[in-house]
KESENU-30407 format. One line per 3 residues: number of its first residue (from 1); their letters; for each residue y, z, x of C-alpha. Coordinates in pm, 1 decimal. Layout:
REM KESENU-30407
NUM = a = Y,Z,X; ...
***
This chain:
REM KESENU-30407
1 = mkt = 15070.6,-2107.9,11790.2; 15162.4,-2232.9,11437.7; 14905.4,-2207.7,11197.3
4 = lna = 15078.3,-2312.6,10840.0; 14868.2,-2431.5,10611.3; 15019.6,-2657.1,10420.3
7 = lvl = 14750.0,-2807.6,10213.1; 14687.7,-2497.8,10095.8; 15031.0,-2441.4,9966.2
10 = iac = 15079.3,-2743.7,9845.8; 14774.7,-2654.1,9587.7; 15006.1,-2352.3,9441.2
13 = lgs = 14771.2,-2070.5,9456.7; 14849.1,-1882.5,9189.2; 15064.7,-2070.4,8983.4
16 = vaa = 15078.2,-2401.6,8848.0; 15280.2,-2712.9,8882.6; 15530.7,-2681.8,8600.5
19 = cge = 15572.7,-2303.3,8672.5; 15890.0,-2368.9,8873.1; 16262.1,-2285.7,8878.4
22 = tss = 16467.2,-2292.0,8560.5; 16693.7,-2608.2,8579.2; 17093.2,-2604.0,8474.4
25 = dqd = 17216.7,-2685.9,8126.3; 17268.7,-3080.5,8113.0; 17641.6,-3188.5,8033.6
28 = ttt = 17604.5,-3441.5,7733.5; 17911.9,-3605.2,7838.4; 17752.4,-3804.0,8133.5
31 = hns = 17984.1,-4042.8,8364.8; 17837.4,-4280.9,8609.9; 18006.4,-4358.0,8923.4
34 = ada = 18365.1,-4223.7,9033.9; 18494.0,-4584.5,8981.7; 18393.0,-4637.9,8657.1
37 = rpv = 18646.6,-4527.8,8358.3; 18494.2,-4230.7,8204.2; 18375.0,-4291.6,7832.4
40 = ett = 18212.9,-3983.2,7626.3; 17858.8,-4083.0,7511.5; 17684.4,-3858.5,7232.6
43 = iva = 17390.9,-3727.5,7360.9; 17145.1,-3564.1,7106.7; 16955.7,-3299.3,7268.0
46 = ase = 16632.1,-3127.5,7155.2; 16806.0,-2825.9,6954.2; 17039.0,-3108.3,6794.7
49 = sat = 16837.0,-3395.6,6743.0; 16853.4,-3422.9,6340.6; 16903.8,-3726.2,6094.4
52 = dad = 17175.9,-3689.2,5820.8; 16881.4,-3611.4,5641.8; 16683.3,-3381.6,5778.9
55 = ses = 16806.7,-3075.3,5943.7; 16477.4,-3015.7,6141.9; 16463.7,-3131.5,6491.8
58 = lpf = 16315.4,-3485.0,6573.2; 15945.6,-3407.8,6692.0; 15990.6,-3660.0,6982.8
61 = apa = 16294.4,-3446.8,7102.5; 16204.7,-3265.4,7423.3; 16073.2,-2931.1,7366.9
64 = dle = 16260.0,-2618.7,7465.3; 16016.6,-2546.3,7731.4; 16107.9,-2830.5,7933.0
67 = aai = 16435.6,-2734.2,8037.9; 16232.6,-2462.9,8206.3; 16075.7,-2672.0,8448.4
70 = avp = 16274.7,-2940.4,8575.3; 16164.5,-2859.4,8901.4; 15829.4,-2781.0,8965.9
73 = kvs = 15709.9,-2523.2,9200.5; 15457.6,-2791.7,9382.8; 15389.2,-2507.3,9655.5
76 = rea = 15476.3,-2136.0,9698.1; 15713.0,-2248.0,10011.4; 15939.5,-2535.5,9995.0
79 = wtg = 15986.6,-2746.5,10279.8; 16286.4,-3057.8,10346.4; 16247.1,-3258.2,10664.8
82 = dld = 16200.5,-3595.4,10789.7; 15853.4,-3760.4,10900.8; 15865.7,-3545.5,11195.7
85 = tme = 15846.7,-3254.8,10964.4; 15575.7,-3401.5,10732.4; 15360.1,-3496.1,11082.5
88 = err = 15371.5,-3113.9,11207.9; 15280.8,-2992.7,10838.0; 15020.1,-3284.8,10823.9
91 = vir = 15091.1,-3398.8,10482.4; 15338.0,-3619.3,10286.7; 15369.6,-3485.2,9927.8
94 = mlt = 15396.2,-3850.7,9699.1; 15564.8,-3762.2,9368.7; 15432.5,-3962.2,9091.0
97 = vys = 15382.8,-3979.9,8667.7; 15061.4,-3970.3,8515.9; 14993.8,-4299.4,8308.0
100 = pgr = 14738.3,-4592.2,8274.6; 14756.1,-4819.2,8528.2; 14968.5,-4624.5,8765.1
103 = yyl = 14765.4,-4311.5,8857.9; 14517.7,-4185.1,8623.3; 14145.6,-3992.9,8638.6
106 = een = 13876.7,-4178.2,8514.6; 13596.8,-4012.7,8306.6; 13410.0,-3889.0,8600.1
109 = gqe = 13730.6,-3738.4,8795.3; 13813.8,-4031.8,9019.2; 14167.6,-4074.8,9093.3
112 = kgl = 14276.0,-4439.7,9052.4; 14565.4,-4649.1,8979.7; 14820.1,-4839.9,9146.0
115 = tke = 14998.9,-4496.7,9286.0; 14630.9,-4391.0,9467.7; 14588.4,-4728.7,9612.6
118 = mad = 14922.6,-4758.8,9778.7; 14904.0,-4392.3,9871.6; 14568.1,-4459.7,10040.5
121 = rfe = 14723.0,-4750.1,10233.4; 15011.3,-4531.4,10331.3; 14824.8,-4261.2,10434.0
124 = aai = 14606.5,-4523.2,10656.2; 14938.2,-4690.1,10807.8; 15098.2,-4375.5,10876.3
127 = nkr = 14826.7,-4212.2,11077.6; 14775.0,-4542.5,11278.9; 15151.3,-4533.9,11305.1
130 = lgr = 15146.6,-4184.7,11463.6; 14787.6,-4241.6,11647.8; 14595.5,-4002.3,11487.3
133 = knv = 14210.1,-4025.9,11368.4; 14010.0,-3733.6,11326.5; 14318.5,-3482.8,11258.4
136 = kvy = 14511.4,-3662.3,11033.7; 14845.1,-3692.0,10821.7; 14754.4,-3686.4,10455.7
139 = vai = 14926.5,-3802.0,10146.6; 14896.9,-3562.0,9828.4; 14981.0,-3710.6,9522.4
142 = ipv = 15144.9,-3517.6,9300.4; 15222.9,-3619.4,8921.1; 15478.9,-3484.4,8758.0
145 = arn = 15740.4,-3539.0,8426.4; 15959.2,-3793.0,8480.5; 16247.7,-3567.0,8497.2
148 = qli = 16114.4,-3341.4,8780.6; 16058.0,-3639.4,9006.7; 16431.1,-3626.2,9165.9
151 = pal = 16453.7,-3237.1,9082.3; 16153.0,-3184.8,9325.3; 16253.3,-3418.7,9595.9
154 = lag = 16574.1,-3240.1,9629.8; 16397.3,-2901.7,9614.5; 16146.3,-2954.5,9904.0
157 = qgd = 15871.2,-2946.9,9659.6; 15791.1,-3336.5,9726.3; 15870.9,-3581.4,10008.1
160 = iin = 15878.3,-3912.9,9862.5; 15882.1,-4033.6,9519.9; 15653.3,-4360.6,9402.3
163 = agl = 15704.4,-4361.2,9031.3; 15856.1,-4705.9,8922.8; 16199.6,-4570.4,8991.6
166 = sit = 16506.2,-4829.9,8954.0; 16778.9,-4810.9,9195.6; 17080.5,-4736.3,9028.2
169 = per = 17420.8,-4628.1,9149.5; 17378.6,-4269.2,8981.3; 17058.4,-4202.2,9132.2
172 = qev = 17165.7,-4316.1,9514.3; 17414.2,-4072.7,9488.3; 17155.0,-3827.3,9536.1
175 = idf = 16862.2,-3968.3,9723.6; 16769.4,-4270.1,9936.6; 16594.1,-4591.9,9828.7
178 = sip = 16326.9,-4791.5,10021.8; 16354.2,-5195.4,10053.1; 16260.9,-5308.5,9672.6
181 = vsk = 15935.3,-5321.4,9582.1; 15965.6,-5521.7,9285.4; 16078.4,-5881.3,9217.9
184 = pls = 16439.5,-5863.2,8990.3; 16348.4,-5716.8,8628.7; 16564.8,-5685.6,8344.9
187 = eil = 16575.7,-5395.8,8067.6; 16525.5,-5524.3,7715.4; 16502.5,-5418.6,7374.8
190 = vtg = 16159.2,-5395.8,7161.5; 16155.6,-5325.3,6797.0; 15895.7,-5269.8,6529.4
193 = psa = 15821.7,-5247.7,6168.6; 16136.7,-4959.4,6096.3; 16402.4,-5132.1,6277.7
196 = epl = 16685.8,-5310.6,6074.5; 16787.8,-5676.2,6187.7; 16969.0,-5736.2,6481.1
199 = asi = 17140.6,-6057.7,6564.8; 17266.0,-5935.6,6905.4; 17338.2,-5605.1,7133.9
202 = ddl = 17663.9,-5579.0,6992.1; 17450.7,-5474.7,6664.4; 17337.1,-5177.3,6827.0
205 = sgk = 17722.9,-5032.3,6802.7; 17677.0,-4702.9,6595.1; 17340.3,-4671.8,6627.4
208 = tvy = 17085.0,-4450.2,6785.1; 16866.0,-4548.7,7054.6; 16561.1,-4304.3,7192.9
211 = lrq = 16509.1,-4293.7,7569.2; 16433.6,-3995.7,7852.1; 16754.9,-3845.1,7943.2
214 = sss = 16633.8,-3932.5,8350.9; 16546.3,-4263.7,8287.8; 16766.3,-4554.0,8426.8
217 = yre = 16801.7,-4675.0,8023.4; 17014.8,-4403.4,7974.7; 17294.8,-4534.6,8259.6
220 = sve = 17247.0,-4879.0,8096.8; 17321.8,-4746.2,7731.9; 17632.3,-4566.0,7898.9
223 = eln = 17738.2,-4891.1,8054.5; 17722.6,-5059.6,7746.6; 17950.6,-4782.0,7582.6
226 = rrf = 18167.0,-4840.7,7847.2; 18243.5,-5189.5,7709.6; 18201.5,-5101.6,7337.6
229 = tae = 18475.4,-4843.4,7356.1; 18686.4,-5058.9,7561.5; 18649.7,-5347.1,7267.8
232 = gke = 18704.8,-5052.0,7007.9; 18402.2,-5061.5,6913.9; 18156.3,-4747.9,6806.2
235 = pvt = 17928.7,-4639.2,7101.6; 17556.7,-4617.5,7104.1; 17449.2,-4288.1,6992.9
238 = isl = 17143.8,-4174.2,7267.0; 16877.6,-3957.5,7118.4; 16665.5,-3760.4,7419.2
241 = vse = 16280.4,-3794.5,7401.7; 16068.8,-3575.6,7553.5; 16020.8,-3610.0,7948.4
244 = fle = 15610.4,-3627.8,7893.3; 15608.5,-3941.8,7681.1; 15593.5,-4275.1,7921.5
247 = ddd = 15748.8,-4583.0,7801.1; 15380.4,-4685.4,7671.0; 15392.2,-4371.0,7461.0
250 = lie = 15739.6,-4470.5,7328.7; 15614.7,-4861.3,7239.7; 15345.7,-4698.8,7108.4
253 = mvd = 15573.0,-4525.0,6827.0; 15799.9,-4808.6,6769.0; 15460.5,-5002.4,6670.5
256 = kgl = 15401.6,-4717.9,6417.7; 15678.9,-4747.8,6284.8; 15823.8,-4388.8,6426.3
259 = lpw = 16068.1,-4510.2,6602.2; 16262.1,-4807.4,6538.5; 16291.9,-4968.6,6872.6
262 = viv = 16309.6,-4888.6,7250.3; 16444.3,-4995.2,7562.4; 16199.8,-5069.1,7839.1
265 = dey = 16167.9,-5294.6,8132.5; 16056.3,-5678.2,8052.2; 15703.5,-5649.1,8172.8
268 = kpv = 15584.0,-5362.3,7980.5; 15575.0,-5471.4,7655.2; 15378.4,-5763.3,7772.3
271 = lwk = 15107.1,-5509.7,7926.6; 15043.2,-5384.2,7534.8; 15077.4,-5698.6,7344.4
274 = dvf = 14717.2,-5694.5,7236.5; 14724.8,-5332.7,7164.6; 15028.4,-5267.6,6986.2
277 = tnt = 15067.9,-5588.6,6760.5; 15334.0,-5459.7,6506.9; 15614.7,-5464.9,6782.5
280 = vvr = 15909.5,-5745.9,6846.2; 15973.3,-5839.8,7194.4; 16376.4,-5877.7,7213.5
283 = ddi = 16437.3,-6038.9,7527.3; 16769.8,-6153.3,7431.2; 16870.4,-5833.5,7401.1
286 = vfr = 16924.4,-5744.6,7747.1; 17099.5,-5396.7,7896.5; 17031.7,-5447.4,8272.8
289 = egg = 16964.1,-5784.8,8447.1; 16834.1,-5796.4,8850.7; 16716.6,-5435.3,8841.9
292 = rla = 16486.1,-5353.7,9103.3; 16203.2,-5075.9,9151.6; 16156.6,-4913.8,9503.3
295 = waf = 16014.4,-4596.1,9640.4; 16270.3,-4265.4,9698.6; 16308.7,-3994.1,9936.0
298 = rkn = 16584.7,-3745.7,10044.6; 16895.6,-3884.4,10226.2; 16871.5,-3803.3,10620.3
301 = spl = 16557.8,-3910.5,10653.0; 16558.8,-4192.4,10904.5; 16189.8,-4155.3,11019.2
304 = lae = 16013.0,-4149.7,10681.2; 16267.6,-4462.9,10578.6; 16171.4,-4665.9,10883.8
307 = atn = 15793.9,-4597.8,10817.9; 15843.1,-4624.3,10486.9; 15991.1,-4972.2,10499.9
310 = afl = 15773.9,-5069.3,10780.1; 15447.9,-5044.1,10571.8; 15632.9,-5186.0,10230.0
313 = kkn = 15726.0,-5492.4,10391.7; 15383.3,-5599.0,10421.8; 15210.3,-5419.9,10067.1
316 = reg = 15479.2,-5456.8,9844.9; 15512.5,-5727.5,9546.7; 15506.0,-6040.1,9718.2
319 = tmi = 15296.9,-5992.3,9971.6; 14891.7,-6066.5,9968.3; 14819.2,-5739.0,9897.3
322 = gni = 15113.3,-5602.5,9728.1; 15011.4,-5918.6,9457.1; 14669.4,-5807.8,9456.7
325 = lrn = 14715.7,-5481.7,9345.0; 14978.4,-5525.7,9118.9; 14753.4,-5806.2,8935.4
328 = ryi = 14476.7,-5534.0,8913.2; 14688.8,-5294.8,8800.6; 14942.3,-5455.4,8597.0
331 = rdf = 14899.1,-5825.1,8521.7; 14504.4,-5793.8,8462.5; 14456.0,-5440.9,8406.8
334 = dwa = 14259.6,-5409.6,8073.8; 14513.7,-5147.6,7885.9; 14310.3,-5089.3,7566.4
337 = ana = 13974.4,-5019.3,7746.8; 14177.2,-4784.4,7973.7; 14383.5,-4615.0,7690.8
340 = lnd = 14153.2,-4296.6,7718.5; 14008.3,-4228.8,7400.7; 13929.1,-3895.7,7229.1
343 = ddy = 13536.2,-3991.9,7308.2; 13583.1,-4041.4,7699.5; 13817.1,-3733.4,7734.2
346 = qrf = 13543.3,-3523.5,7548.4; 13296.8,-3671.5,7803.0; 13515.3,-3498.4,8073.1
349 = lvl = 13597.6,-3187.6,7917.9; 13213.7,-3121.5,7932.6; 13209.6,-3140.3,8256.7
352 = hdl = 13541.3,-2964.2,8306.3; 13370.5,-2656.9,8090.9; 13072.7,-2657.8,8263.0
355 = fkk = 13292.0,-2579.7,8593.5; 13527.8,-2318.4,8443.0; 13247.8,-2131.8,8310.6
358 = ygs = 13047.0,-2079.9,8620.6; 13373.5,-2099.6,8843.8; 13460.3,-1770.8,8645.3
361 = qye = 13102.4,-1612.4,8652.4; 13102.5,-1655.5,9048.9; 13486.5,-1615.2,9129.5
364 = vdy = 13526.0,-1947.9,9262.5; 13831.4,-2156.4,9153.6; 13648.0,-2390.7,8872.5
367 = lma = 13905.8,-2706.4,8981.1; 13803.6,-2640.9,9375.8; 13433.5,-2662.5,9257.4
370 = aaq = 13507.7,-2974.2,9041.9; 13694.1,-3139.7,9381.0; 13354.5,-3038.7,9555.0
373 = gyq = 13174.1,-3234.3,9317.0; 13362.0,-3491.1,9328.3; 13348.3,-3519.9,9692.5
376 = esr = 13004.3,-3439.7,9670.0; 12903.5,-3695.6,9385.9; 13186.2,-3866.5,9203.1
379 = ldq = 13080.1,-3650.3,8934.1; 12758.1,-3823.7,8889.0; 12449.7,-3597.8,8812.1
382 = sar = 12231.0,-3919.8,8831.6; 12340.7,-3952.8,9245.3; 12083.0,-3890.5,9469.7
385 = sha = 12096.2,-3872.6,9836.1; 11861.0,-4012.1,10120.7; 11787.1,-3661.6,10192.9
388 = gai = 11682.0,-3601.3,9852.9; 12006.9,-3402.4,9732.7; 12028.6,-3359.5,9354.7
391 = gvm = 12278.7,-3429.5,9131.8; 12686.4,-3318.6,9072.6; 12610.8,-3067.8,9347.0
394 = qll = 12417.1,-3277.4,9606.6; 12194.5,-2962.4,9647.2; 11846.1,-2994.8,9776.1
397 = pst = 11550.9,-2854.8,9558.1; 11465.3,-2600.8,9836.3; 11829.8,-2433.2,9834.2
400 = ard = 11852.9,-2392.7,9445.3; 11496.8,-2252.8,9484.0; 11592.7,-2004.9,9788.3
403 = knv = 11615.6,-1646.0,9625.6; 12019.1,-1631.7,9701.0; 12044.1,-1905.5,9485.8
406 = gip = 11721.0,-1907.9,9239.9; 11843.6,-2168.2,9000.2; 11573.8,-2416.8,8886.6
409 = nie = 11596.5,-2721.6,8702.7; 11891.7,-2900.0,8877.9; 11808.3,-3198.8,8774.6
412 = evd = 11990.9,-3096.7,8507.8; 12372.3,-3113.1,8500.2; 12453.0,-2796.7,8373.7
415 = ani = 12166.3,-2596.8,8612.8; 12313.5,-2838.6,8906.4; 12663.0,-2688.1,8853.9
418 = eag = 12611.5,-2363.1,8845.3; 12354.0,-2391.7,9146.0; 12602.7,-2534.6,9357.3
421 = iky = 12867.4,-2261.8,9267.8; 12660.6,-2012.1,9314.8; 12591.1,-2135.8,9670.2
424 = lnf = 12899.7,-2174.8,9746.3; 13011.4,-1821.0,9649.1; 12674.3,-1718.6,9820.9
427 = lrn = 12822.0,-1893.2,10171.7; 13143.6,-1747.7,10101.9; 13032.9,-1381.8,10073.5
430 = ryf = 12745.7,-1397.6,10343.3; 12880.5,-1533.7,10589.9; 13289.9,-1488.4,10569.8
433 = ddp = 13308.8,-1138.0,10416.9; 13588.1,-1040.7,10679.5; 13898.9,-840.3,10557.5
436 = did = 14090.0,-1067.0,10816.3; 14002.5,-1390.6,10640.3; 14223.4,-1457.9,10320.4
439 = mvn = 14015.1,-1567.1,10014.8; 14171.7,-1922.2,10054.5; 14010.9,-1969.6,10422.5
442 = rtl = 13681.3,-1784.6,10274.1; 13647.7,-2096.4,10050.0; 13742.0,-2358.0,10298.4
445 = lal = 13477.6,-2217.1,10548.0; 13248.2,-2201.4,10318.9; 13299.5,-2566.5,10217.8
448 = gay = 13264.9,-2649.1,10565.5; 12921.1,-2443.5,10597.6; 12841.8,-2626.8,10293.5
451 = nag = 12864.8,-2979.3,10485.1; 12768.5,-2855.0,10828.7; 12562.6,-2575.5,10775.6
454 = par = 12679.2,-2193.7,10809.3; 12497.5,-2181.7,11150.6; 12707.3,-2493.3,11278.5
457 = mis = 13033.0,-2287.8,11141.7; 12997.9,-1967.4,11277.8; 12928.2,-2161.5,11624.3
460 = mrr = 13296.2,-2330.6,11552.5; 13466.5,-2050.5,11469.4; 13324.2,-1864.3,11777.2
463 = kaa = 13475.9,-2153.7,11986.2; 13802.0,-2155.5,11797.4; 13854.7,-1793.2,11914.8
466 = eqg = 13760.9,-1911.0,12251.4; 14013.9,-2191.5,12275.7; 14316.3,-1947.5,12120.3
469 = ydp = 14277.6,-2107.8,11778.1; 14253.0,-1813.4,11459.9; 13896.8,-1810.3,11372.2
472 = nvw = 13951.2,-1704.5,11046.8; 14178.1,-1977.2,10931.7; 14052.6,-2364.5,10879.8
475 = fdn = 14333.0,-2597.9,10893.7; 14490.0,-2650.6,11242.0; 14247.9,-2399.7,11410.0
478 = vel = 13898.4,-2390.3,11318.9; 13926.4,-2735.1,11178.4; 14026.0,-2888.4,11524.5
481 = vaa = 13730.3,-2747.7,11689.0; 13536.2,-2905.4,11417.6; 13697.3,-3238.1,11468.0
484 = kei = 13632.1,-3215.2,11848.5; 13237.4,-3082.7,11837.3; 13124.2,-3208.6,11491.0
487 = gre = 13354.4,-3547.2,11432.5; 13536.4,-3688.8,11151.5; 13293.9,-3582.1,10862.3
490 = tvq = 13318.5,-3223.4,10801.1; 13669.8,-3233.4,10853.8; 13755.6,-3509.9,10644.2
493 = yva = 13518.7,-3314.3,10352.6; 13737.2,-3013.1,10340.1; 14040.5,-3226.9,10339.0
496 = niy = 13907.1,-3472.5,10044.6; 13831.7,-3148.0,9825.1; 14167.8,-3009.3,9891.0
499 = kyy = 14343.9,-3346.2,9795.4; 14123.8,-3370.5,9477.3; 14218.2,-3002.8,9382.4
502 = tay = 14575.7,-3076.7,9434.0; 14519.8,-3347.6,9220.8; 14311.4,-3178.8,8956.5
505 = rft = 14549.4,-2902.8,8910.4; 14873.9,-3107.1,8874.0; 14708.4,-3386.4,8663.8
508 = leq = 14543.7,-3142.0,8401.9; 14864.1,-2991.8,8367.6; 15040.5,-3311.4,8287.3
511 = qar = 14795.1,-3399.7,8047.3; 14821.8,-3080.9,7870.0; 15205.6,-3160.2,7830.5
514 = haq = 15186.6,-3534.4,7738.6; 14949.4,-3446.1,7498.9; 15154.7,-3173.6,7308.9
517 = are = 15423.7,-3443.2,7339.2; 15243.3,-3697.6,7172.1; 15122.8,-3438.1,6912.3
520 = rag = 15438.3,-3346.3,6839.3; 15591.8,-3691.7,6785.3; 15302.4,-3766.1,6504.5
523 = msp = 15025.3,-3928.5,6772.0; 14699.8,-3855.7,6856.4; 14668.9,-3602.2,7159.1
526 = qrs = 14472.5,-3883.6,7363.7; 14585.5,-4258.7,7265.7; 14256.4,-4473.6,7130.6
529 = atd = 14241.5,-4847.0,7118.1; 14138.5,-4818.3,6744.9; 14467.9,-4577.0,6689.0
***
């Protein structure tokens, strides 16, 4: 009997998202398709990014570290395959990027954004399609840097990309796209206070533009350079920026005068018009017209393609649901209010630091504990259950007073988090301290006991053994018995915690790298609406 623990592998225990394989060096002479006439485009990399007046590397250029993380190690075992493989493993790994509106964490640790809502709807649609109820296939969201999206997909570290990718000929050579999810888009120029006058796109001849190597904008500039070369004009020089900087970061840099201009999809500057007021939208300078966004997956995935396209036909932009979600997270999204400022971030870090402190003290992975706290209460210390459970970790006062926990005052958030983590550790050591159970499954079984009670979990393990399952493994074993005997609650409880745990691990990694890239570029680590 196969007992592969897919969700455990995804969580990348013992490693973090970006500790992947080293990518090969990128050739600075790039070509689009085979039928296009080759043209050499000067692409200035991190080690070469210097102005004539300054030999220092440009602060917004990719750090040397980025070359080593092009393929993130999402799990200890990579796998590829079609939807049937994902069903067998019971997980679909959705790759995205961390950014306001698309995918982000609120102050209380809740996952939000267009990607999150679409992932939840996709998960429901897949399980309905497969006829699954209690024992589901889960969609795990994996936020990575832009240049990690396609390499991670091809390397078997993800299954589907939902990150606003434009369909381009270069990308179609290596991956397949879903049906378009957007209306036709144009790529335009946004200029700022440090920009020199431009009468038309031709005035960019001999000048420098700033963009990510992985972006569709690079392909558009290379196409423009083919025309310039054919007309005997000097091509545009591309200066690379960090892959951890999103388009909104680059618009902010233009607004502050750190960059003269940037190329973006036409709808993006509109989102920030009330925040970045020093920019000018040059919709007369167009690099690509009629572009379409889509989801992406590996080639030769007909089952996944069919399921994805069937879902998107009912949920993409232009449908009722698609328009509602687009309006919620794009048109009507309060970009100024949702720009994570330093105060909000510090409030989040207070809880983060408490989980880290007591996770270390009781040898519980602190992000697992934080994920449990989110599942229990949405990290809300004021939460109270009808049964009398209190706070972030939803403990009963009687449990906290028990000699095995012995922590009073769980009305205070510090004591509440400590008591919850100490109780989880007690359950793990008292009932699942068996050399035949690895530490991951001890924690998973303890989480089940936290929700359903230790006596019930002992009974589930016994019944699992009687029915031919492995009593020492939660996923696909004890979990299946729990689904039959208890129903959905405990199964969903443990699975949700693992999904949140996965999201926290990768999100915090991306937040840290994003903050570093912003600092190097001369901006505050976290965007503030008052910057």
